[in-house]
C-alpha positions in Angstrom: -0.1 0.0 0.0 1.4 3.4 -0.9 0.8 6.6 1.1 0.9 10.0 -0.3 3.3 11.8 2.0 2.1 15.2 0.9 -1.4 14.8 2.3 -0.3 14.1 5.9 -2.9 11.3 6.1 -1.9 8.7 8.6 -2.6 5.0 7.7 -5.6 3.6 9.5 -4.9 2.0 12.9 -5.0 -1.7 12.7 -7.9 -3.3 14.3 -7.2 -6.1 16.8 -8.0 -9.6 15.5 -11.2 -11.3 16.3 -11.2 -14.0 18.9 -13.4 -17.1 18.6 -15.4 -16.1 21.7 -16.1 -12.6 20.2 -17.2 -14.1 16.9 -19.5 -16.7 18.5 -21.0 -14.0 20.7 -21.8 -11.7 17.7 -23.4 -14.6 15.8 -25.6 -15.4 18.8 -27.0 -11.9 18.8 -27.9 -11.9 15.1 -31.7 -11.5 14.4 -32.9 -14.8 12.9 -35.2 -13.1 10.4 -32.8 -10.6 9.1 -32.3 -10.5 5.3 -29.5 -12.5 3.9 -26.4 -10.8 2.8 -23.9 -11.7 0.0 -23.7 -15.5 -0.6 -27.4 -15.9 0.7 -26.0 -16.9 4.2 -28.7 -16.6 6.8 -28.3 -15.8 10.5 -29.7 -19.3 11.2 -26.9 -20.9 9.0 -24.2 -19.0 10.9 -25.9 -20.0 14.3 -25.6 -23.7 13.3 -22.0 -23.6 12.3 -19.8 -26.2 13.8 -16.8 -25.2 15.8 -14.6 -25.8 12.7 -16.8 -23.5 10.7 -16.3 -20.7 13.3 -12.6 -21.2 13.1 -12.6 -20.9 9.4 -14.7 -17.8 9.5 -12.5 -16.2 12.1 -9.4 -17.0 10.0 -11.0 -15.3 6.9 -12.1 -12.2 8.9 -8.7 -11.9 10.6 -6.9 -12.3 7.2 -9.1 -9.3 5.9 -7.9 -7.2 8.8 -4.2 -8.4 8.7 -3.9 -7.7 4.9 -6.0 -4.6 5.0 -7.8 -5.9 2.0 -11.5 -5.3 2.0 -13.4 -7.3 -0.7 -15.6 -4.9 -2.8 -18.7 -6.8 -1.7 -18.0 -6.1 1.9 -17.4 -2.4 1.5 
């Protein structure tokens, strides 16, 4: 990532990685009848993820933060 030194804009502070506990707590709070997002994934589907599914989701979300690459569909 290149920064324009003439604009005096500081790079965004890096967000701390998600923990498995935080991710599971957020999924628990999802409203079951909320409209699906990209990929047609419902809140109920997320709530029924096995432990390994939560791990994979956490790895994906943390990679987005670590690489500072936000997929266009998530912006």
